[in-house]
MMTF fields as JSON, N, C-alpha, C and O atoms, coordinates in Angstrom:
{
  "mmtfVersion": "1.0.0",
  "mmtfProducer": "UNKNOWN",
  "numBonds": 419,
  "numAtoms": 420,
  "numGroups": 105,
  "numChains": 1,
  "numModels": 1,
  "chainsPerModel": [1],
  "groupsPerChain": [105],
  "chainIdList": ["A"],
  "bondAtomList": [4, 2, 8, 6, 12, 10, 16, 14, 20, 18, 24, 22, 28, 26, 32, 30, 36, 34, 40, 38, 44, 42, 48, 46, 52, 50, 56, 54, 60, 58, 64, 62, 68, 66, 72, 70, 76, 74, 80, 78, 84, 82, 88, 86, 92, 90, 96, 94, 100, 98, 104, 102, 108, 106, 112, 110, 116, 114, 120, 118, 124, 122, 128, 126, 132, 130, 136, 134, 140, 138, 144, 142, 148, 146, 152, 150, 156, 154, 160, 158, 164, 162, 168, 166, 172, 170, 176, 174, 180, 178, 184, 182, 188, 186, 192, 190, 196, 194, 200, 198, 204, 202, 208, 206, 212, 210, 216, 214, 220, 218, 224, 222, 228, 226, 232, 230, 236, 234, 240, 238, 244, 242, 248, 246, 252, 250, 256, 254, 260, 258, 264, 262, 268, 266, 272, 270, 276, 274, 280, 278, 284, 282, 288, 286, 292, 290, 296, 294, 300, 298, 304, 302, 308, 306, 312, 310, 316, 314, 320, 318, 324, 322, 328, 326, 332, 330, 336, 334, 340, 338, 344, 342, 348, 346, 352, 350, 356, 354, 360, 358, 364, 362, 368, 366, 372, 370, 376, 374, 380, 378, 384, 382, 388, 386, 392, 390, 396, 394, 400, 398, 404, 402, 408, 406, 412, 410, 416, 414],
  "bondOrderList": [1, 1, 1, 1, 1, 1, 1, 1, 1, 1, 1, 1, 1, 1, 1, 1, 1, 1, 1, 1, 1, 1, 1, 1, 1, 1, 1, 1, 1, 1, 1, 1, 1, 1, 1, 1, 1, 1, 1, 1, 1, 1, 1, 1, 1, 1, 1, 1, 1, 1, 1, 1, 1, 1, 1, 1, 1, 1, 1, 1, 1, 1, 1, 1, 1, 1, 1, 1, 1, 1, 1, 1, 1, 1, 1, 1, 1, 1, 1, 1, 1, 1, 1, 1, 1, 1, 1, 1, 1, 1, 1, 1, 1, 1, 1, 1, 1, 1, 1, 1, 1, 1, 1, 1],
  "groupList": [{"groupName": "MET", "atomNameList": ["N", "CA", "C", "O"], "elementList": ["N", "C", "C", "O"], "formalChargeList": [0, 0, 0, 0], "bondAtomList": [1, 0, 2, 1, 3, 2], "bondOrderList": [1, 1, 2], "singleLetterCode": "M", "chemCompType": "L-PEPTIDE LINKING"}, {"groupName": "THR", "atomNameList": ["N", "CA", "C", "O"], "elementList": ["N", "C", "C", "O"], "formalChargeList": [0, 0, 0, 0], "bondAtomList": [1, 0, 2, 1, 3, 2], "bondOrderList": [1, 1, 2], "singleLetterCode": "T", "chemCompType": "L-PEPTIDE LINKING"}, {"groupName": "LEU", "atomNameList": ["N", "CA", "C", "O"], "elementList": ["N", "C", "C", "O"], "formalChargeList": [0, 0, 0, 0], "bondAtomList": [1, 0, 2, 1, 3, 2], "bondOrderList": [1, 1, 2], "singleLetterCode": "L", "chemCompType": "L-PEPTIDE LINKING"}, {"groupName": "PRO", "atomNameList": ["N", "CA", "C", "O"], "elementList": ["N", "C", "C", "O"], "formalChargeList": [0, 0, 0, 0], "bondAtomList": [1, 0, 2, 1, 3, 2], "bondOrderList": [1, 1, 2], "singleLetterCode": "P", "chemCompType": "L-PEPTIDE LINKING"}, {"groupName": "ALA", "atomNameList": ["N", "CA", "C", "O"], "elementList": ["N", "C", "C", "O"], "formalChargeList": [0, 0, 0, 0], "bondAtomList": [1, 0, 2, 1, 3, 2], "bondOrderList": [1, 1, 2], "singleLetterCode": "A", "chemCompType": "L-PEPTIDE LINKING"}, {"groupName": "ARG", "atomNameList": ["N", "CA", "C", "O"], "elementList": ["N", "C", "C", "O"], "formalChargeList": [0, 0, 0, 0], "bondAtomList": [1, 0, 2, 1, 3, 2], "bondOrderList": [1, 1, 2], "singleLetterCode": "R", "chemCompType": "L-PEPTIDE LINKING"}, {"groupName": "CYS", "atomNameList": ["N", "CA", "C", "O"], "elementList": ["N", "C", "C", "O"], "formalChargeList": [0, 0, 0, 0], "bondAtomList": [1, 0, 2, 1, 3, 2], "bondOrderList": [1, 1, 2], "singleLetterCode": "C", "chemCompType": "L-PEPTIDE LINKING"}, {"groupName": "GLU", "atomNameList": ["N", "CA", "C", "O"], "elementList": ["N", "C", "C", "O"], "formalChargeList": [0, 0, 0, 0], "bondAtomList": [1, 0, 2, 1, 3, 2], "bondOrderList": [1, 1, 2], "singleLetterCode": "E", "chemCompType": "L-PEPTIDE LINKING"}, {"groupName": "GLY", "atomNameList": ["N", "CA", "C", "O"], "elementList": ["N", "C", "C", "O"], "formalChargeList": [0, 0, 0, 0], "bondAtomList": [1, 0, 2, 1, 3, 2], "bondOrderList": [1, 1, 2], "singleLetterCode": "G", "chemCompType": "PEPTIDE LINKING"}, {"groupName": "LYS", "atomNameList": ["N", "CA", "C", "O"], "elementList": ["N", "C", "C", "O"], "formalChargeList": [0, 0, 0, 0], "bondAtomList": [1, 0, 2, 1, 3, 2], "bondOrderList": [1, 1, 2], "singleLetterCode": "K", "chemCompType": "L-PEPTIDE LINKING"}, {"groupName": "SER", "atomNameList": ["N", "CA", "C", "O"], "elementList": ["N", "C", "C", "O"], "formalChargeList": [0, 0, 0, 0], "bondAtomList": [1, 0, 2, 1, 3, 2], "bondOrderList": [1, 1, 2], "singleLetterCode": "S", "chemCompType": "L-PEPTIDE LINKING"}, {"groupName": "VAL", "atomNameList": ["N", "CA", "C", "O"], "elementList": ["N", "C", "C", "O"], "formalChargeList": [0, 0, 0, 0], "bondAtomList": [1, 0, 2, 1, 3, 2], "bondOrderList": [1, 1, 2], "singleLetterCode": "V", "chemCompType": "L-PEPTIDE LINKING"}, {"groupName": "ASP", "atomNameList": ["N", "CA", "C", "O"], "elementList": ["N", "C", "C", "O"], "formalChargeList": [0, 0, 0, 0], "bondAtomList": [1, 0, 2, 1, 3, 2], "bondOrderList": [1, 1, 2], "singleLetterCode": "D", "chemCompType": "L-PEPTIDE LINKING"}, {"groupName": "TYR", "atomNameList": ["N", "CA", "C", "O"], "elementList": ["N", "C", "C", "O"], "formalChargeList": [0, 0, 0, 0], "bondAtomList": [1, 0, 2, 1, 3, 2], "bondOrderList": [1, 1, 2], "singleLetterCode": "Y", "chemCompType": "L-PEPTIDE LINKING"}, {"groupName": "TRP", "atomNameList": ["N", "CA", "C", "O"], "elementList": ["N", "C", "C", "O"], "formalChargeList": [0, 0, 0, 0], "bondAtomList": [1, 0, 2, 1, 3, 2], "bondOrderList": [1, 1, 2], "singleLetterCode": "W", "chemCompType": "L-PEPTIDE LINKING"}, {"groupName": "ILE", "atomNameList": ["N", "CA", "C", "O"], "elementList": ["N", "C", "C", "O"], "formalChargeList": [0, 0, 0, 0], "bondAtomList": [1, 0, 2, 1, 3, 2], "bondOrderList": [1, 1, 2], "singleLetterCode": "I", "chemCompType": "L-PEPTIDE LINKING"}, {"groupName": "GLN", "atomNameList": ["N", "CA", "C", "O"], "elementList": ["N", "C", "C", "O"], "formalChargeList": [0, 0, 0, 0], "bondAtomList": [1, 0, 2, 1, 3, 2], "bondOrderList": [1, 1, 2], "singleLetterCode": "Q", "chemCompType": "L-PEPTIDE LINKING"}, {"groupName": "PHE", "atomNameList": ["N", "CA", "C", "O"], "elementList": ["N", "C", "C", "O"], "formalChargeList": [0, 0, 0, 0], "bondAtomList": [1, 0, 2, 1, 3, 2], "bondOrderList": [1, 1, 2], "singleLetterCode": "F", "chemCompType": "L-PEPTIDE LINKING"}],
  "groupTypeList": [0, 1, 2, 3, 4, 5, 5, 6, 4, 7, 6, 8, 9, 2, 10, 11, 12, 4, 4, 11, 6, 5, 10, 6, 8, 4, 7, 8, 8, 7, 4, 2, 12, 2, 10, 8, 5, 8, 13, 2, 2, 10, 14, 1, 11, 15, 5, 15, 3, 3, 4, 5, 13, 4, 10, 7, 4, 3, 13, 4, 15, 8, 2, 2, 7, 2, 7, 7, 8, 3, 5, 11, 1, 4, 5, 11, 4, 8, 12, 3, 7, 16, 2, 1, 4, 8, 16, 3, 0, 11, 2, 11, 10, 15, 12, 4, 11, 5, 8, 3, 15, 17, 16, 3, 8],
  "groupIdList": [1, 2, 3, 4, 5, 6, 7, 8, 9, 10, 11, 12, 13, 14, 15, 16, 17, 18, 19, 20, 21, 22, 23, 24, 25, 26, 27, 28, 29, 30, 31, 32, 33, 34, 35, 36, 37, 38, 39, 40, 41, 42, 43, 44, 45, 46, 47, 48, 49, 50, 51, 52, 53, 54, 55, 56, 57, 58, 59, 60, 61, 62, 63, 64, 65, 66, 67, 68, 69, 70, 71, 72, 73, 74, 75, 76, 77, 78, 79, 80, 81, 82, 83, 84, 85, 86, 87, 88, 89, 90, 91, 92, 93, 94, 95, 96, 97, 98, 99, 100, 101, 102, 103, 104, 105],
  "secStructList": [7, 7, 3, 3, 3, 3, 3, 3, 6, 6, 6, 7, 7, 3, 3, 3, 1, 7, 1, 5, 7, 6, 6, 6, 7, 7, 5, 7, 3, 3, 3, 3, 3, 3, 7, 1, 3, 3, 3, 3, 3, 3, 3, 3, 3, 3, 1, 1, 7, 7, 4, 4, 4, 4, 4, 4, 7, 1, 3, 3, 3, 3, 3, 3, 3, 3, 6, 6, 1, 7, 3, 3, 3, 3, 3, 3, 7, 1, 7, 4, 4, 4, 7, 7, 6, 6, 7, 3, 3, 3, 3, 3, 3, 3, 3, 6, 6, 6, 3, 3, 3, 3, 3, 3, 7],
  "xCoordList": [-3.281, -3.102, -2.686, -1.93, -3.171, -2.849, -1.939, -1.841, -1.275, -0.337, -0.884, -1.091, -1.124, -1.645, -0.654, 0.556, -1.191, -0.371, -1.219, -2.37, -0.635, -1.415, -0.878, 0.314, -1.784, -1.419, -1.407, -2.404, -0.283, -0.109, -1.106, -1.303, -1.729, -2.68, -1.975, -2.596, -0.681, 0.072, 0.698, 0.472, 1.496, 2.253, 1.726, 2.127, 0.822, 0.231, 1.061, 0.639, 2.232, 3.089, 2.562, 1.901, 2.871, 2.485, 3.557, 4.749, 3.136, 4.04, 3.507, 2.301, 4.41, 4.049, 4.51, 5.67, 3.607, 3.942, 4.658, 5.732, 4.047, 4.655, 3.579, 2.526, 3.847, 2.902, 2.956, 1.969, 4.122, 4.278, 4.797, 5.412, 4.552, 4.98, 6.502, 7.182, 7.034, 8.484, 9.067, 10.282, 8.208, 8.681, 8.722, 9.734, 7.601, 7.544, 7.392, 7.491, 7.151, 7.046, 5.672, 5.495, 4.696, 3.347, 2.629, 2.895, 1.726, 0.884, -0.458, -0.843, -1.157, -2.484, -2.425, -1.363, -3.591, -3.686, -4.693, -5.294, -4.87, -5.865, -5.27, -4.248, -5.897, -5.477, -5.944, -7.053, -5.073, -5.433, -4.64, -3.702, -5.017, -4.334, -3.621, -4.206, -2.346, -1.576, -1.704, -2.055, -1.422, -1.627, -0.794, -1.19, 0.364, 1.238, 2.094, 2.693, 2.16, 2.989, 4.087, 3.894, 5.246, 6.348, 7.502, 7.336, 8.702, 9.89, 11.06, 11.198, 11.897, 13.073, 14.175, 14.593, 14.641, 15.719, 17.081, 18.029, 17.165, 18.423, 18.098, 16.969, 19.069, 18.84, 20.168, 21.234, 20.065, 21.215, 20.772, 19.617, 21.69, 21.382, 21.982, 23.179, 21.134, 21.551, 21.921, 21.064, 23.208, 23.687, 23.991, 23.91, 24.34, 24.596, 23.629, 23.956, 22.447, 21.394, 21.476, 22.256, 20.655, 20.495, 19.976, 19.332, 20.252, 19.925, 18.474, 18.207, 17.54, 16.126, 15.718, 14.658, 16.534, 16.224, 17.192, 17.197, 17.994, 19.029, 18.472, 19.108, 17.316, 16.752, 16.237, 15.936, 16.132, 15.601, 16.689, 16.383, 17.944, 19.042, 19.324, 19.135, 19.77, 19.916, 18.56, 17.704, 18.396, 17.196, 17.575, 18.651, 16.676, 16.978, 16.126, 14.962, 16.744, 16.063, 16.241, 17.36, 15.13, 15.216, 14.685, 13.885, 15.14, 14.588, 13.688, 14.139, 12.399, 11.421, 10.803, 10.601, 10.506, 9.737, 8.338, 8.155, 7.359, 5.982, 5.4, 5.863, 4.391, 3.758, 3.277, 3.301, 2.843, 2.318, 3.414, 3.12, 4.675, 5.778, 6.646, 7.864, 6.09, 6.955, 7.944, 7.699, 9.055, 10.031, 9.956, 9.781, 10.09, 10.057, 11.206, 11.649, 11.669, 12.622, 11.822, 11.077, 11.973, 11.131, 11.835, 12.78, 11.344, 11.811, 11.344, 10.227, 12.218, 11.878, 11.945, 13.011, 10.805, 10.718, 11.26, 11.309, 11.66, 12.156, 13.668, 14.325, 14.2, 15.633, 16.371, 16.185, 17.199, 17.895, 18.827, 19.125, 19.28, 20.202, 19.483, 20.14, 18.168, 17.39, 16.883, 16.169, 17.239, 16.75, 17.528, 18.723, 16.815, 17.438, 16.886, 15.731, 17.706, 17.271, 16.153, 16.232, 15.124, 13.978, 12.918, 11.892, 13.156, 12.228, 10.906, 10.908, 9.766, 8.459, 8.291, 8.683, 7.701, 7.454, 5.995, 5.343, 5.497, 4.134, 4.118, 4.821, 3.316, 3.169, 2.425, 1.36, 2.993, 2.341, 1.837, 0.92, 2.436, 1.947, 2.54, 3.506, 1.929, 2.48, 2.615, 1.626, 3.849, 4.155, 4.254, 4.808, 3.732, 3.747, 5.167, 5.394, 6.124, 7.511, 8.371, 9.161, 8.23, 9.094, 8.581, 9.328, 7.345, 6.77, 6.304, 5.995, 6.25, 5.778, 6.757, 7.974, 6.206, 7.014, 6.557, 5.378, 7.51, 7.226, 7.87, 8.75, 7.402, 8.028, 7.981, 7.156, 8.863, 8.803, 7.423, 6.807, 6.963, 5.636, 5.224, 4.13],
  "yCoordList": [10.273, 8.984, 9.214, 10.14, 8.389, 8.524, 7.388, 6.342, 7.625, 6.658, 6.16, 6.962, 4.841, 4.309, 4.514, 4.365, 4.854, 5.073, 4.767, 4.345, 4.987, 4.852, 5.817, 6.125, 6.288, 7.149, 6.281, 5.633, 6.267, 5.436, 5.823, 7.003, 4.811, 5.037, 5.481, 6.1, 5.17, 5.509, 6.897, 7.727, 7.151, 8.411, 9.41, 10.574, 8.961, 9.87, 10.119, 10.888, 9.496, 9.7, 8.91, 7.883, 9.417, 8.744, 7.76, 8.037, 6.606, 5.602, 5.171, 5.002, 4.997, 4.528, 3.083, 2.774, 2.2, 0.802, 0.138, -0.442, 0.232, -0.386, -1.038, -0.447, -2.257, -2.962, -2.431, -2.489, -1.913, -1.31, 0.114, 0.425, 0.966, 2.355, 2.42, 1.79, 3.17, 3.311, 4.224, 4.269, 4.943, 5.852, 5.197, 5.272, 4.544, 3.987, 2.47, 1.878, 1.821, 0.375, -0.184, -1.402, 0.678, 0.219, -0.337, 0.068, -1.262, -1.801, -1.089, -0.51, -1.138, -0.536, 0.928, 1.55, 1.446, 2.849, 3.02, 2.056, 4.238, 4.604, 4.563, 5.2, 3.821, 3.797, 5.087, 5.564, 5.639, 6.851, 6.916, 6.146, 7.827, 8.013, 9.353, 10.379, 9.342, 10.57, 11.097, 10.35, 12.368, 13.044, 12.488, 12.604, 11.879, 11.402, 12.512, 12.337, 13.658, 14.779, 15.036, 14.866, 15.451, 15.754, 16.381, 16.917, 16.306, 16.936, 15.968, 15.193, 16.028, 15.174, 15.759, 16.9, 14.98, 15.42, 14.985, 15.77, 13.718, 13.141, 11.965, 11.474, 11.511, 10.376, 9.763, 10.36, 8.565, 7.895, 7.298, 6.905, 7.236, 6.666, 5.267, 5.079, 4.301, 2.907, 2.649, 2.644, 2.435, 2.176, 0.696, 0.207, -0.012, -1.454, -2.107, -2.282, -2.465, -2.98, -4.491, -5.174, -5.003, -6.449, -6.976, -6.241, -8.218, -8.8, -8.587, -8.293, -8.732, -8.626, -7.213, -7.031, -6.199, -4.82, -4.282, -3.08, -5.131, -4.713, -3.897, -2.937, -4.254, -3.547, -2.151, -1.359, -1.838, -0.549, 0.487, 1.664, 0.065, 0.979, 1.954, 1.61, 3.158, 3.706, 4.192, 4.657, 4.07, 4.583, 5.165, 4.889, 5.975, 6.659, 6.119, 5.761, 6.074, 5.798, 7.069, 7.546, 7.605, 8.868, 8.812, 7.944, 9.75, 9.992, 11.202, 12.288, 11.003, 12.07, 12.414, 11.545, 13.685, 14.108, 14.441, 15.328, 13.72, 13.926, 15.172, 15.594, 15.764, 16.972, 16.78, 17.718, 15.569, 15.294, 15.054, 14.936, 14.983, 14.855, 13.619, 13.744, 12.414, 11.23, 11.297, 11.944, 10.615, 10.459, 9.036, 8.095, 8.88, 7.561, 7.44, 8.423, 6.218, 5.899, 5.235, 4.287, 5.729, 5.232, 5.393, 6.167, 4.641, 4.768, 6.126, 6.562, 6.787, 8.057, 7.857, 7.58, 7.997, 7.799, 9.027, 10.129, 8.812, 9.904, 9.87, 8.924, 10.906, 11.01, 11.351, 12.443, 10.449, 10.711, 11.924, 12.533, 12.268, 13.401, 14.744, 15.779, 14.748, 15.988, 16.258, 17.235, 15.415, 15.575, 16.666, 16.858, 17.378, 18.41, 18.329, 17.954, 18.678, 18.689, 19.715, 20.829, 19.325, 20.2, 20.142, 20.815, 19.348, 19.238, 18.635, 17.617, 19.241, 18.66, 17.304, 17.114, 16.366, 15.012, 14.647, 15.142, 13.768, 13.281, 11.77, 11.247, 11.084, 9.631, 9.305, 9.863, 8.391, 8.011, 6.578, 6.242, 5.715, 4.346, 3.676, 4.154, 2.552, 1.709, 0.327, -0.371, -0.057, -1.337, -2.402, -2.143, -3.573, -4.656, -5.066, -5.5, -4.939, -5.334, -4.127, -4.202, -3.041, -1.863, -0.898, -0.028, -1.033, -0.1, 1.176, 1.174, 2.279, 3.544, 4.084, 3.986, 4.65, 5.258, 6.698, 6.971, 7.612, 9.049, 9.581, 8.952, 10.77, 11.45, 12.956, 13.419, 13.714, 15.167, 15.68, 15.201, 16.638, 17.178, 18.239, 18.784],
  "zCoordList": [-5.484, -4.863, -3.409, -3.115, -2.525, -1.104, -0.642, -1.285, 0.495, 1.05, 2.383, 3.294, 2.524, 3.787, 4.935, 4.766, 6.092, 7.284, 8.507, 8.39, 9.694, 10.919, 11.954, 11.988, 12.8, 13.914, 15.164, 15.483, 15.871, 17.05, 18.142, 18.431, 18.741, 19.824, 21.103, 21.967, 21.234, 22.453, 22.389, 23.269, 21.333, 21.275, 20.252, 20.261, 19.361, 18.384, 17.142, 16.279, 17.015, 15.838, 14.648, 14.803, 13.453, 12.224, 11.793, 11.926, 11.273, 10.715, 9.359, 9.176, 8.42, 7.088, 6.971, 7.242, 6.569, 6.301, 7.485, 7.328, 8.663, 9.845, 10.704, 10.943, 11.168, 12.033, 13.459, 14.193, 13.843, 15.166, 14.98, 13.96, 15.951, 15.892, 15.831, 16.641, 14.889, 14.749, 15.819, 16.011, 16.505, 17.542, 18.918, 19.615, 19.316, 20.674, 20.72, 21.795, 19.564, 19.513, 19.84, 19.854, 20.104, 20.447, 19.218, 18.087, 19.463, 18.4, 18.434, 19.45, 17.324, 17.258, 16.883, 16.839, 16.618, 16.225, 15.123, 14.65, 14.726, 13.72, 12.316, 12.06, 11.404, 10.002, 9.337, 9.577, 8.495, 7.762, 6.474, 6.27, 5.616, 4.345, 4.338, 4.684, 3.939, 3.81, 2.388, 1.475, 2.203, 0.916, -0.228, -1.388, 0.077, -0.994, -1.578, -2.639, -0.896, -1.35, -0.329, 0.875, -0.838, 0.054, -0.696, -1.792, -0.076, -0.634, -0.571, 0.376, -1.594, -1.663, -0.789, -0.986, 0.169, 1.051, 0.527, 0.498, 0.112, -0.346, -1.252, -1.249, -2.022, -2.914, -3.322, -3.172, -3.835, -4.425, -5.754, -5.919, -6.684, -7.996, -8.053, -7.838, -8.343, -8.465, -9.925, -10.808, -10.154, -11.52, -11.742, -12.869, -10.674, -10.747, -9.761, -8.587, -10.241, -9.365, -9.17, -9.834, -8.247, -8.154, -9.502, -10.251, -9.798, -11.105, -11.526, -12.691, -10.598, -11.008, -11.397, -11.996, -11.074, -11.453, -12.505, -12.774, -13.092, -14.042, -15.201, -15.636, -15.7, -16.847, -16.486, -17.379, -15.191, -14.754, -14.463, -14.276, -14.423, -14.072, -15.207, -16.374, -14.887, -13.542, -13.004, -13.757, -11.694, -11.044, -9.689, -9.158, -9.137, -7.881, -6.742, -6.919, -5.569, -4.316, -3.479, -3.289, -2.987, -2.271, -0.858, -0.509, -0.054, 1.269, 1.128, 0.767, 1.42, 1.273, 2.613, 3.461, 2.793, 3.961, 3.463, 2.629, 3.984, 3.56, 4.205, 5.265, 3.58, 4.114, 5.55, 6.347, 5.877, 7.209, 8.254, 9.444, 7.812, 8.747, 8.65, 8.777, 8.428, 8.374, 7.208, 6.19, 7.394, 6.319, 5.805, 6.579, 4.486, 3.863, 2.869, 2.275, 2.708, 1.659, 0.556, 0.808, -0.672, -1.761, -3.103, -3.251, -4.057, -5.441, -5.969, -5.689, -6.738, -7.369, -8.875, -9.423, -9.542, -10.992, -11.728, -11.18, -12.965, -13.796, -13.926, -13.491, -14.525, -14.783, -13.49, -12.953, -12.981, -11.724, -11.784, -10.756, -12.969, -13.118, -12.972, -12.861, -12.97, -12.864, -11.44, -11.22, -10.484, -9.115, -8.381, -8.603, -7.498, -6.675, -5.258, -5.057, -4.285, -2.889, -2.716, -3.233, -1.989, -1.75, -2.833, -2.737, -3.856, -4.974, -4.519, -3.828, -4.891, -4.546, -5.222, -6.374, -4.484, -4.978, -4.755, -3.836, -5.621, -5.499, -5.714, -6.579, -4.922, -5.036, -6.326, -6.589, -7.141, -8.39, -8.387, -9.136, -7.541, -7.441, -6.211, -5.616, -5.852, -4.8, -5.4, -5.621, -5.662, -6.284, -5.194, -4.126, -5.448, -4.463, -4.08, -2.95, -4.997, -4.731, -4.354, -3.413, -5.064, -4.89, -3.821, -3.372, -3.415, -2.448, -3.118, -4.31, -2.357, -2.951, -3.988, -3.826, -5.047, -6.097, -6.254, -6.482, -6.128, -6.246, -7.518, -8.107, -7.927, -9.043, -8.767, -7.979, -9.415, -9.236, -9.621, -10.573, -8.883, -9.198, -8.301, -8.451]
}
């Protein structure tokens, strides 16, 4: 599965899910797909979630660095107690409400 992104026409940096470049603020650029692979840098485990996600707790939200360079904050599927820093991650889905969802892989 790939992750939609864009390369800024002004500075050349990659942005994930952004209408304007997160680096320089410019609009426009080339749409492209990223590999959906990366590494877990950090995470937090949500044990007391907002009401609409209560049935999903506990779950993890992680900071991932993608192979192509950008960092994203995303839901991490699986057992939160088994996560480790530097663990390889792979994109498994893009939920309309939750955004990208990764899992160890």
